[in-house]
Phi, psi and omega in degrees: 000133182256150178242141180284139179220153179275125180301142183289337185273001177270115183254129178277117179239153180301132177085359180255152179285142180284351180274002180085009181279193182290149179301142180266134180291137178297145180302131178089343182295318179298319179293321179297318177297318178300313181294319180297318178297319180291321178296318178296318178297322178294321179295318178296319180297320180294320177296320177298325177295318179299315180296313182295317182297329180285307188280330182298315184276354173284343181269359176294127181294148177117156179254115182302322182294316178295325179293322180291329183259016181298129180084359179245124179301119184223129179281166178297325179295320179293323177297317178296322178297318178295321179296320177293323181297321181267004178075016182279352178272352182280157175301153185299319182296324179289321175301321182292315180295320177296319181296314180296317181297316180290320182296319178294336176269004178091002179263111181266009176096187182242131181296137178293312188276328182265347181053043181220155178302136182299321180301320179291322178296317180294317180297327181288327183267343186299317182302320180296320179292318179298322179296309184295301186285331177296312178298317181295317181295317179299316182292312185282340173289314178296317180295317180295319178297315183294309182290325178296321178294315180295320181294317181291319184292332177239048185295144181091347181278179182297316180298319179298313181295321181293311182295316182294317179296317179294319180297315180296323179295312181292326180296329182275354181276129175298135185296323181292325179292317178296320178298315177298320179296318179294324177296316181298317186280314190254349176256306178285320183093140180212131180061230181282351182272117179280166175286109187260335188232158178294155180281341181179180181086176181251341181205162182282337180077025180261008175085022178293153176224165175064223183296324180298322178292318179299316179294324178295315178296318178298323178297318178288338186280340191300304187293315177296325178292317178300320178299312181293321180293316182299321181277329190268335187289338185298319183296315178296319179300312184292321179293315180295319179298313181296317181294319180290325177298324177295329182276341189291342178268006184290145179295332183292334176288321176298319178297319180297320178292323180295334178282355177101007179289141176290162185299320179296320180292322177298317180293314186287319187270333189241306187289309184297314179302324180283343180265001189279338187305307178300325181288327176300318176303314181297319181295318181290327173297318177296322177295327175297330178285347182300316180291323181288332182070199177230107185301315184292314182293318179295325179290316181297319183263010180052040181281129187279062181241195183290331178297313177294324178295321178296320178297318177297319182294323180291331184289344184277300356277140177264091190302311180300321181290318178298315180297316180298316179295320179298318179295318179295315180299309182292322179298322178296320178294317179298318181296316181293321177295323178296315179298319178298317179297324180286335179277336184308310181297336178282330178276326180221108183299343180289338180278134176089006179284000000 
């Protein structure tokens, strides 16, 4: 008769299985490693943005000082004085080190054309951009998720073909062209259609306050938001549709139906949550665009946001303002991607192990 005994060479150590198998990872350790890697990647990306923003806009043709003094009689001595004032007479490497040191401290420099701190200019224009693109992103993300889910669940039907075809058509339309078309039809008026909406701006400037002011801003908001939603919802729709189609052949959906769940419950509780990861990435990328705004749409509708400010800065070129806006735009994208990466393991435990 044999008796079971524990082998002497099996040592019980913290975090190891008593069965002699592979060591088990401590709870949370995998997520911490995942988060640390993503944070390090975001820091490297941000430094790359600083480097790119400095050197990229230095290759733009033109002399900023001459552009600022265009049409004003200016002697060569005065031009040299302005270059020294803005630090443009220093070697390129010294300009770069000064720029990085100030940027890391939150100082984005002083605008050439506005003679004001870049940070203050961006802060003044940011609310208008957040209002416009924030409303648009929320609307076209919700619309894309809803229509993408319906199209995939009833793929091949009339609704699927109609939604997909319309989405692909609008996605291929340039946003500035669509904006101009909406202005012609609904602002200027054409044929039996009267001019219903303002041609541009954020407010009428007639001194409204309270509810009247809110309604006035909403009235100006309609056409630019419609432009952004029409062009932007297609991407979310197509990504959600493709992801859900990949999930529809899963055995777990067959099991859920076999348990007696209705089709709507199977879609809502099982299929859609598993198809959301690619769409979550798309939504957070869109949220990153909220800070950047839409340069073309803001320019077409004369919206007083960061997009219009970026267009003004490029026309000089106003190097500190262009660089500051580029850092803000890219930084917002990096931050949103970082948040999405940190959320993935919470949505799907398989990520980050």
